[in-house]
C-alpha positions in Angstrom: 51.3 10.9 -1.2 48.7 10.0 1.4 46.4 7.0 1.1 42.9 6.4 2.5 41.7 3.9 4.9 39.7 1.2 3.2 36.3 2.1 4.4 36.6 5.8 4.5 33.8 7.5 2.9 34.5 11.1 1.8 31.2 12.8 1.3 32.4 14.1 -2.1 33.9 11.2 -3.5 32.2 8.2 -5.3 33.5 5.1 -3.9 34.9 3.2 -6.8 33.0 -0.2 -7.0 36.1 -2.0 -8.3 38.4 -0.3 -6.0 36.0 -1.1 -3.0 36.2 -4.7 -4.2 39.9 -4.7 -4.2 39.8 -3.1 -0.6 37.5 -5.7 0.8 39.5 -8.3 -0.8 42.6 -7.2 0.7 41.0 -7.1 4.2 39.7 -10.8 3.9 42.8 -12.2 2.8 45.0 -10.6 5.5 43.1 -10.6 8.8 42.9 -13.6 11.2 42.0 -12.4 14.4 40.9 -9.3 16.6 43.7 -6.9 17.0 45.4 -7.5 13.8 46.9 -4.4 12.2 46.8 -3.8 8.4 48.5 -1.6 6.0 45.7 -1.3 3.6 45.7 -0.3 -0.2 43.8 2.6 -1.5 40.0 2.3 -1.5 38.8 5.2 -3.5 40.1 6.4 -6.9 41.3 10.0 -7.0 41.9 13.0 -4.5 44.6 13.2 -1.8 44.8 10.1 0.2 46.3 9.2 3.4 48.1 6.0 4.6 47.0 4.8 7.9 47.2 1.8 10.2 43.5 0.1 10.3 42.5 -2.1 13.1 40.4 -5.0 11.5 38.3 -7.3 13.8 38.3 -10.8 12.2 34.6 -11.6 12.8 33.2 -8.1 11.5 31.5 -8.2 8.1 32.7 -5.0 6.2 29.8 -2.5 5.8 28.6 -2.1 2.2 26.5 1.0 2.8 28.1 3.5 0.5 29.8 0.6 -1.5 27.4 -1.9 -2.8 25.4 -1.3 -6.1 22.2 -3.2 -5.0 20.5 -4.6 -2.0 21.3 -8.1 -2.9 24.9 -8.3 -3.1 27.3 -9.2 -0.3 30.6 -10.3 0.9 31.2 -13.3 3.3 34.3 -13.3 5.3 36.6 -16.3 5.9 35.8 -15.9 9.6 31.9 -16.4 8.8 32.7 -19.3 6.3 34.6 -21.2 9.0 31.7 -20.7 11.4 29.5 -22.6 9.1 28.8 -26.4 9.7 28.7 -28.0 6.3 28.0 -31.6 5.4 29.4 -31.1 1.8 31.6 -28.4 0.4 28.9 -27.1 -1.9 27.1 -26.1 1.3 29.7 -23.2 1.6 27.4 -21.4 -1.0 24.3 -21.3 1.3 26.0 -18.3 2.9 24.4 -16.4 0.3 21.1 -15.5 1.7 18.3 -17.6 0.2 20.3 -20.0 -1.6 19.6 -23.9 -0.9 22.2 -26.4 -1.8 21.0 -30.0 -1.9 21.6 -33.6 -3.3 19.6 -36.1 -4.9 22.4 -38.8 -5.8 25.8 -39.8 -4.7 28.0 -37.3 -3.0 30.5 -37.0 -6.1 27.6 -35.7 -8.2 27.2 -31.9 -8.5 24.8 -30.7 -5.9 21.1 -29.4 -6.6 20.6 -25.4 -6.2 17.7 -23.5 -5.5 17.4 -19.4 -5.5 15.0 -16.9 -6.3 12.2 -19.3 -7.1 14.3 -21.5 -9.4 15.1 -25.1 -9.1 18.6 -24.3 -10.9 19.0 -28.0 -11.4 22.7 -28.5 -11.1 23.6 -24.8 -11.7 21.7 -23.4 -14.4 21.4 -19.6 -13.8 23.7 -19.6 -11.0 27.0 -18.4 -12.3 29.7 -19.9 -10.0 33.4 -19.1 -10.0 36.4 -20.0 -8.1 39.2 -17.5 -8.4 37.8 -16.3 -11.6 37.5 -19.9 -13.1 33.8 -20.6 -14.5 32.6 -23.7 -12.7 29.4 -24.1 -14.8 30.0 -26.4 -17.6 28.1 -25.7 -20.9 26.7 -28.4 -23.0 27.3 -30.9 -20.4 26.6 -34.7 -20.6 23.9 -34.4 -17.7 22.8 -30.8 -17.6 23.2 -27.4 -18.9 25.5 -25.4 -16.6 26.5 -28.5 -14.7 28.5 -27.0 -11.5 30.4 -29.4 -9.6 32.0 -27.8 -6.4 33.1 -30.8 -4.9 36.9 -29.8 -5.6 36.5 -26.9 -2.9 38.8 -27.0 0.0 36.8 -25.1 2.5 40.0 -24.3 4.7 41.4 -22.3 1.9 38.4 -20.0 1.1 39.4 -16.4 2.0 35.9 -15.3 1.3 33.0 -15.4 -0.8 31.0 -12.7 -3.0 27.6 -13.1 -4.1 25.2 -10.9 -6.4 21.8 -11.5 -7.3 19.9 -10.6 -10.4 21.0 -9.7 -14.1 22.3 -6.2 -13.1 26.1 -6.4 -13.3 27.9 -5.9 -16.6 30.8 -8.3 -15.5 28.6 -11.3 -14.9 27.4 -13.2 -18.2 26.2 -16.4 -19.0 24.2 -18.4 -16.0 23.9 -15.2 -13.8 20.4 -14.2 -14.2 19.2 -15.6 -10.7 22.6 -15.0 -9.2 26.4 -15.1 -9.0 28.9 -16.5 -6.4 32.8 -16.2 -6.5 34.7 -18.0 -3.8 38.3 -16.7 -3.5 41.1 -18.9 -2.5 43.9 -17.3 -0.2 47.4 -16.8 -1.3 48.8 -17.5 2.2 47.6 -19.0 5.4 48.4 -17.6 8.8 49.7 -20.9 9.9 50.1 -24.5 8.5 47.0 -26.8 9.1 47.1 -30.4 9.8 43.5 -31.8 10.3 42.1 -35.2 10.9 38.3 -36.0 10.9 36.3 -39.0 11.7 32.5 -39.6 12.0 29.6 -42.0 11.4 28.8 -43.5 8.3 32.3 -44.1 7.3 33.3 -40.6 7.2 37.1 -40.1 7.3 39.2 -36.9 6.2 42.5 -35.8 6.4 44.1 -32.4 5.3 47.5 -30.9 5.2 48.0 -27.4 4.1 50.6 -24.7 4.7 52.1 -21.7 2.6 55.7 -21.4 3.4 57.9 -18.3 2.0 59.5 -19.2 -1.3 61.6 -17.0 -3.3 59.9 -13.4 -3.4 56.6 -14.9 -2.4 54.6 -17.8 -0.9 54.1 -21.3 -2.2 50.7 -22.6 -0.9 49.9 -26.5 -1.0 47.1 -28.3 0.3 46.5 -32.3 0.1 43.1 -33.5 1.0 41.7 -37.3 1.2 38.4 -38.0 2.1 35.8 -41.2 2.4 32.3 -40.8 2.9 29.6 -43.8 2.9 26.5 -42.0 4.1 23.6 -43.6 5.8 22.5 -45.6 2.6 22.0 -49.3 2.7 24.4 -49.7 -0.1 27.2 -47.5 1.1 28.3 -44.4 -1.2 32.1 -45.2 -0.8 32.7 -41.6 -2.0 36.4 -41.4 -2.1 38.0 -38.3 -3.4 41.8 -37.1 -3.6 42.2 -33.2 -3.8 45.3 -31.2 -3.9 46.2 -27.4 -4.5 49.6 -26.0 -5.3 49.8 -22.0 -5.6 52.8 -19.7 -6.0 52.0 -16.1 -5.4 53.8 -12.7 -5.1 52.4 -9.2 -4.0 49.0 -8.4 -2.5 45.5 -8.1 -3.2 46.1 -4.9 -5.1 49.0 -5.7 -7.2 50.7 -9.0 -7.6 50.1 -12.4 -9.2 49.7 -16.0 -8.6 49.9 -19.2 -10.6 47.9 -22.2 -9.5 47.4 -26.0 -10.0 44.6 -27.9 -8.8 43.7 -31.7 -9.0 40.7 -33.5 -8.2 39.6 -37.3 -8.4 36.5 -39.0 -7.1 34.5 -42.0 -7.6 31.1 -43.1 -5.7 27.8 -45.3 -5.7 24.8 -43.5 -6.0 21.3 -43.9 -4.1 19.2 -41.8 -6.4 15.7 -40.8 -5.4 13.3 -43.6 -4.8 9.4 -43.9 -5.3 7.4 -43.2 -2.1 5.0 -46.2 -2.7 7.8 -48.6 -2.3 8.8 -47.2 1.2 5.0 -46.8 2.0 4.3 -50.7 1.5 7.7 -51.7 3.1 9.4 -53.1 0.1 12.2 -50.4 0.3 13.7 -48.7 3.3 14.2 -44.8 3.3 17.9 -45.3 2.7 17.5 -48.2 0.0 17.9 -48.1 -3.6 16.5 -49.8 -6.7 19.7 -50.0 -9.0 22.8 -51.0 -6.9 25.1 -50.1 -9.9 24.3 -46.5 -10.1 27.3 -44.3 -9.4 30.0 -42.4 -11.3 33.6 -41.2 -11.3 35.0 -37.7 -12.2 38.1 -35.8 -12.5 38.9 -32.2 -12.7 42.6 -30.6 -13.3 43.4 -26.8 -13.8 46.1 -24.5 -14.3 45.2 -20.9 -13.8 47.0 -17.6 -13.3 46.1 -14.1 -12.2 47.8 -10.9 -12.5 46.6 -7.4 -11.0 48.0 -3.9 -11.0 46.8 -0.8 -9.2 48.0 2.6 -9.8 46.8 6.0 -8.1 44.1 6.0 -10.6 43.6 2.8 -12.5 43.5 -0.9 -11.8 44.1 -3.6 -14.2 43.2 -7.4 -13.7 44.0 -10.4 -15.8 43.2 -14.2 -15.0 43.6 -17.1 -17.4 42.7 -20.8 -16.8 42.8 -24.1 -18.5 40.7 -27.1 -17.2 40.7 -30.5 -18.1 37.5 -32.5 -16.7 35.7 -35.8 -17.1 32.5 -37.5 -15.9 31.0 -41.0 -16.3 27.6 -40.9 -14.6 25.2 -43.8 -14.3 21.7 -43.1 -13.4 18.2 -45.1 -13.3 15.5 -42.7 -12.6 12.5 -44.7 -14.1 13.8 -48.3 -13.2 11.9 -50.7 -15.6 9.7 -48.4 -17.4 11.4 -48.4 -20.8 12.9 -51.7 -20.7 11.1 -54.2 -18.4 14.1 -56.7 -18.9 17.4 -54.8 -18.5 16.1 -51.7 -16.8 16.4 -48.0 -17.7 19.9 -47.3 -16.5 21.8 -44.9 -18.8 25.6 -43.7 -18.8 26.3 -39.7 -19.3 29.7 -39.2 -20.6 31.6 -35.7 -20.5 35.1 -35.1 -21.5 36.1 -31.5 -22.1 39.0 -29.2 -22.2 38.3 -25.6 -21.3 40.3 -22.5 -21.9 39.1 -19.1 -20.3 40.6 -15.5 -20.2 39.1 -12.5 -18.3 40.7 -9.1 -18.8 39.6 -5.9 -17.1 40.7 -2.4 -16.7 39.3 0.5 -14.6 40.4 4.1 -14.4 39.4 7.3 -12.7 37.4 9.8 -15.1 38.0 13.4 -13.9 35.4 16.2 -14.7 32.2 13.9 -14.7 30.2 14.5 -11.5 31.8 14.7 -8.1 33.8 11.4 -9.0 33.6 8.9 -11.7 35.2 5.7 -12.7 35.2 3.6 -16.2 35.5 -0.2 -16.5 36.2 -2.0 -19.7 36.1 -5.9 -19.7 36.7 -8.9 -22.0 35.9 -12.6 -21.3 36.7 -15.4 -23.6 36.0 -19.2 -23.3 36.3 -22.1 -25.5 35.0 -25.7 -24.7 36.1 -28.7 -26.7 33.7 -31.3 -25.6 33.0 -34.9 -26.0 29.9 -36.3 -24.7 27.7 -39.1 -25.1 24.2 -40.7 -23.8 24.2 -44.6 -23.7 21.9 -47.1 -22.4 23.6 -49.5 -19.8 22.9 -52.4 -17.8 25.1 -52.7 -14.3 27.4 -50.1 -15.9 27.8 -52.1 -19.2 27.0 -50.5 -22.4 23.6 -52.1 -24.2 23.2 -49.3 -26.9 24.2 -45.9 -27.9 21.7 -43.2 -28.0 24.0 -40.5 -29.3 27.7 -39.3 -29.2 28.8 -35.9 -30.1 31.8 -33.7 -30.5 31.1 -30.1 -29.6 33.2 -27.0 -29.9 31.4 -24.2 -28.2 33.1 -20.5 -28.2 31.9 -17.4 -26.5 33.2 -13.9 -26.5 32.0 -11.3 -24.0 32.7 -7.5 -23.7 31.3 -5.1 -21.3 31.7 -1.5 -20.4 30.5 0.2 -17.0 30.6 3.7 -15.7 30.0 4.5 -11.9 29.5 8.2 -11.1 28.6 10.3 -8.1 26.4 13.1 -9.3 25.6 14.4 -5.8 26.7 13.8 -2.3 23.5 11.4 -1.9 23.1 10.2 -5.5 25.2 8.1 -7.7 24.7 5.8 -10.6 26.2 2.7 -12.0 25.5 2.4 -16.1 26.7 -0.7 -18.1 26.3 -2.5 -21.1 27.3 -6.2 -22.1 27.7 -8.0 -25.4 28.1 -11.7 -26.0 28.4 -13.7 -29.1 28.4 -17.7 -29.1 29.4 -20.3 -31.8 28.3 -23.6 -31.6 29.8 -26.5 -33.7 28.2 -29.8 -33.4 29.5 -33.0 -34.8 26.9 -35.9 -34.1 27.1 -39.5 -35.0 23.8 -38.8 -36.5 24.4 -36.4 -39.3 21.0 -34.9 -39.4 21.9 -33.7 -35.8 25.1 -32.0 -36.8 25.7 -28.2 -37.6 26.6 -25.0 -36.4 24.9 -21.9 -35.1 25.9 -18.5 -34.0 24.3 -16.0 -31.8 24.5 -12.9 -30.1 23.0 -10.6 -27.4 23.3 -7.3 -26.1 22.2 -6.4 -22.4 22.0 -3.0 -20.6 22.5 -2.5 -16.8 21.4 0.2 -14.5 21.7 0.9 -10.9 20.5 4.2 -9.2 21.7 4.5 -5.5 20.4 7.0 -3.3 22.0 8.1 0.3 23.5 7.2 2.4 21.3 9.2 5.2 21.7 7.9 8.7 23.7 4.8 7.3 20.8 3.9 5.2 21.0 3.5 1.3 18.2 2.9 -1.2 18.6 1.0 -4.7 16.9 0.7 -7.9 18.3 -1.8 -10.4 17.2 -2.9 -14.0 19.0 -5.1 -16.5 19.0 -7.9 -18.9 20.8 -11.2 -18.8 20.7 -14.6 -20.5 21.5 -18.3 -20.2 22.9 -20.3 -23.2 21.3 -23.6 -24.1 22.8 -26.9 -24.8 24.6 -26.6 -28.2 23.1 -30.0 -29.3 19.6 -28.5 -28.9 20.6 -25.7 -31.1 21.2 -28.0 -34.1 19.2 -31.3 -33.5 16.6 -32.3 -36.2 15.6 -35.9 -35.2 15.2 -37.4 -31.8 18.0 -39.7 -31.3 15.7 -42.3 -29.7 12.7 -42.3 -31.7 14.1 -40.6 -35.0 10.8 -38.4 -35.0 11.5 -34.8 -36.1 12.0 -32.4 -33.1 12.3 -28.4 -33.0 15.5 -26.7 -32.3 15.9 -24.4 -29.2 17.1 -20.9 -29.1 20.9 -20.6 -28.5 20.6 -17.6 -26.1 17.6 -17.2 -24.0 16.9 -13.6 -22.7 16.1 -12.5 -19.2 14.9 -9.3 -17.8 15.4 -8.2 -14.1 14.0 -5.4 -11.9 14.6 -4.6 -8.3 14.2 -2.0 -5.6 15.9 -2.5 -2.3 17.4 -0.8 0.9 20.3 -1.6 3.0 20.7 0.1 6.6 22.7 -0.3 9.7 20.0 1.0 12.3 22.0 -0.4 15.5 25.5 -1.0 16.3 26.5 -4.4 14.8 23.4 -4.9 12.9 23.5 -5.1 9.0 20.0 -5.3 7.1 19.0 -5.4 3.5 15.6 -6.0 1.8 15.2 -6.4 -1.8 12.0 -6.9 -4.1 12.5 -8.3 -7.4 10.9 -9.2 -10.4 12.6 -11.6 -13.1 11.3 -12.7 -16.6 12.8 -15.4 -18.8 11.9 -15.8 -22.5 12.0 -19.7 -22.1 12.1 -21.6 -18.8 14.1 -24.9 -18.6 11.9 -27.6 -17.1 13.2 -30.8 -15.3 12.0 -33.9 -17.0 12.1 -36.6 -14.2 11.5 -39.8 -16.6 14.4 -38.7 -18.7 16.6 -37.1 -16.1 17.4 -34.1 -18.2 15.8 -30.5 -19.0 14.1 -29.1 -21.8 13.2 -25.7 -22.9 9.6 -24.5 -21.9 7.4 -21.5 -21.8 8.2 -18.1 -20.7 8.3 -17.5 -16.8 8.1 -14.6 -14.4 9.1 -14.6 -11.0 8.3 -12.0 -8.0 9.7 -12.1 -4.7 11.7 -10.6 -1.8 14.6 -11.3 0.4 15.3 -10.1 3.9 18.9 -10.5 5.0 20.3 -9.6 8.6 23.8 -9.9 10.1 24.0 -8.8 13.7 27.2 -8.8 15.8 25.5 -8.6 19.3 29.0 -8.6 21.3 32.5 -9.8 20.7 31.4 -13.4 21.3 27.9 -13.7 19.9 26.9 -13.2 16.3 23.2 -14.0 14.5 22.4 -14.5 10.9 18.8 -14.4 10.1 17.4 -14.6 6.6 14.0 -15.3 5.0 13.1 -15.2 1.1 9.9 -15.9 -0.8 9.3 -16.1 -4.4 6.1 -16.5 -6.7 7.0 -18.4 -9.8 4.5 -18.8 -12.7 4.7 -19.5 -16.5 3.3 -16.4 -18.5 0.9 -18.5 -20.4 -1.1 -21.4 -20.0 -0.9 -24.5 -22.4 -3.9 -26.3 -20.6 -1.5 -28.2 -18.0 -1.2 -25.1 -15.6 1.1 -22.2 -14.8 3.0 -23.4 -12.0 6.6 -24.1 -12.8 7.6 -27.7 -11.2 10.2 -27.5 -8.7 10.1 -23.7 -8.0 11.2 -22.8 -4.5 8.9 -20.6 -2.7 9.7 -20.1 1.1 13.4 -20.2 2.4 14.6 -19.2 5.6 17.8 -19.6 7.8 18.7 -18.8 11.5 22.4 -19.2 12.7 24.1 -18.2 15.7 27.9 -18.4 16.2 30.0 -18.1 19.5 33.6 -17.4 19.8 36.0 -15.7 22.4 34.4 -17.6 25.2 37.8 -18.6 26.7 38.9 -21.7 24.7 35.2 -22.6 23.7 33.3 -21.7 20.3 30.5 -23.0 18.4 27.8 -22.5 16.2 24.0 -23.6 15.5 22.0 -23.5 12.3 18.7 -23.8 11.2 17.6 -24.1 7.7 14.2 -24.1 6.3 13.4 -25.3 2.6 9.6 -24.7 1.9 6.9 -26.8 -0.2 7.4 -26.6 -4.0 4.7 -27.3 -6.8 5.6 -30.6 -8.4 3.1 -30.4 -11.3 2.0 -27.4 -13.4 -1.6 -27.5 -11.9 -0.1 -27.3 -8.3 -2.3 -30.4 -7.7 0.8 -32.2 -6.3 3.3 -30.4 -4.0 6.5 -31.6 -2.0 6.5 -31.4 1.8 8.9 -28.8 3.4 12.3 -29.6 4.9 13.8 -28.4 7.9 17.3 -29.3 9.3 19.4 -28.3 12.5 23.2 -28.5 12.4 25.6 -27.4 14.9 29.3 -27.5 16.0 31.1 -27.1 19.5 34.7 -26.7 19.6 37.4 -26.5 22.4 41.1 -24.9 22.0 43.3 -27.4 23.7 46.4 -24.9 23.1 46.6 -21.8 21.1 47.7 -24.3 18.0 45.4 -27.4 18.8 41.7 -27.5 18.6 38.9 -30.1 18.6 35.5 -29.9 17.1 32.4 -31.9 17.3 29.9 -31.4 14.4 26.4 -32.9 14.2 24.1 -32.9 11.5 20.4 -33.1 11.3 20.2 -33.0 15.1 16.6 -33.5 15.4 16.8 -36.6 13.2 14.0 -35.5 11.0 12.6 -37.9 8.4 12.5 -35.1 5.7 13.5 -35.1 1.8 16.6 -33.5 0.5 14.5 -33.3 -2.8 11.2 -34.4 -4.2 9.8 -35.1 -7.7 6.7 -36.4 -9.0 6.9 -38.6 -12.3 6.2 -42.0 -13.8 8.3 -44.9 -13.0 7.9 -48.9 -13.1 9.1 -51.3 -10.4 9.5 -55.0 -11.0 6.1 -56.6 -11.3 4.0 -53.5 -12.1 1.9 -53.1 -15.0 3.0 -51.7 -18.5 2.8 -47.8 -18.3 4.1 -47.5 -14.8 2.8 -45.7 -12.0 2.9 -41.9 -11.4 4.4 -41.1 -7.8 6.5 -39.1 -5.7 10.3 -39.9 -5.8 12.6 -38.5 -3.2 16.0 -38.4 -1.8 16.1 -38.6 2.3 17.7 -36.1 4.3 20.7 -37.9 5.8 19.8 -39.1 9.3 21.5 -37.6 12.5 25.1 -38.0 12.4 28.3 -36.6 14.2 32.0 -36.1 13.1 35.1 -35.1 15.3 37.7 -33.3 13.9 41.3 -32.5 15.4 43.1 -29.3 13.9 46.8 -28.6 14.6 48.4 -25.5 13.3 52.1 -25.3 13.0 
């Protein structure tokens, strides 16, 4: 039997999407530097195949012409991730073009995400998975789709895959704007011992290795971190993080079992009112309530099994997650309670079980080549959450306490067929059903709801011609709403009657795009899209939560470029723009508060310059409307980060990282709402509230391989 190299493109054969992903996984997980040879698994289903030795250059991004189903999907290699300068782990996700990762509170809190004209809050409509485990948390104590990726260890990431738009049958809840999957490696090329020191109390240690054990490898990693930030009251963000994985086999056939443990606690400097900074009563890095902060943990046990035959592939992964959050926030200061203040606690404790199954097989006799995929996704969340009024983290009163059980089943089918040498299709359908059981401390808000939704998916792919391919995509998607909103009858604070929200909110997306490689080493993609939602989630600043709003529409484009100019220089250049509007006017205006408009990034990385290496990244985060009538807008934010390193020996290197190198006094995030400071009149003041971009700082890290 002969096997084909992983990126061969027989003219008469369809590049099987799932097989192609397996091939990319195999490359990403096994290469380490230029000149590494790889015995690659089969990439295409069906036909005579040849086993060959393939030379992989570690800095090269795999070509997706002839493989991808749209212009807005991509794979980021480990080499590219390693070259990024990230202030916090969540910024790894910014390797997806057009995605902005920010923060408006203490470092232990989930990040704020922006993509395709969305203020995604803490993760709604950006489906995020780590090794198949869904990170987004449903019916969360702070916000729907809460996505806390602080447990990520960047050194273990073997690659990242991103998809944008509701066009992919395998992606369910929260994926309408996009989906990001971070993969952890099974093995490290060498053990890692890393020590980092920096300004603002930054301290980090990491020890990781993957020695042979039994018939496989035992990967372990232990991380400890402290970071105070530039704030007048130090964040004192302290986390302990660990991973233990046993694996056998390879990316095509094998299995792994993984345990992860993460714990953290922190102080928080939440957004502050601009008027207090302008009159000198507060500094840029000052705060109102010194008792804001939180603590969290995440413990998980997961397993994955995969098996590839000549014409089929089966993948299974299951996971169990125990997570907890206690979050203390005060956004309006003394607006509601002029004596004790407006601090509140949001509690969330949950046990989550998930199971993902997929099976793909070659279908002879249909077109030139064809493949079918069937998938099943199950998830059960057992949730205990609450909202309480507090003062200095002491409970003053209880607003509501709830026990929620949320179950979902998702099934999908997909067919990928090449009909002509220059034309192929991917057609899919996905069905999801949900059950919400809410047991509230107020019987009027208890109850259960069930809901289901079916969404078609379609991709038309034309080419390639001269290493250029064209795409037309359409599909439906959805996000689930907070279960408590689906059964609520009475406002838990006022007791007034309130309307229930729809359990599942439908989205519809359309996209045309092109992907081309016009010059050796240059990869370019352009996507034009439209995305409609039946109901928009809108951030309510004075409550610190979101509510269901009007139907919305976003129209925009994304241009992404990756250019390998030489064996020592690589450039990434991306730009995106979105026009976001409500589809009806209720008298307040049609702008969507916080919706991102323009985003751009420019990054250059150098390597193979003798012992030297480094990178420089410029990120632009454009202004946003903060009110529906566009009368108030945020400023733009620009930051320049960089790193330079020196390889002392083949196994020892030192790196210097710099953040906000130009020391701009921009905002990480801006809001506009009503708050009240001590001494101000009842009713408060409408004002900008911002969280400052961290001031210029440096970190130095020594990395030893063994």
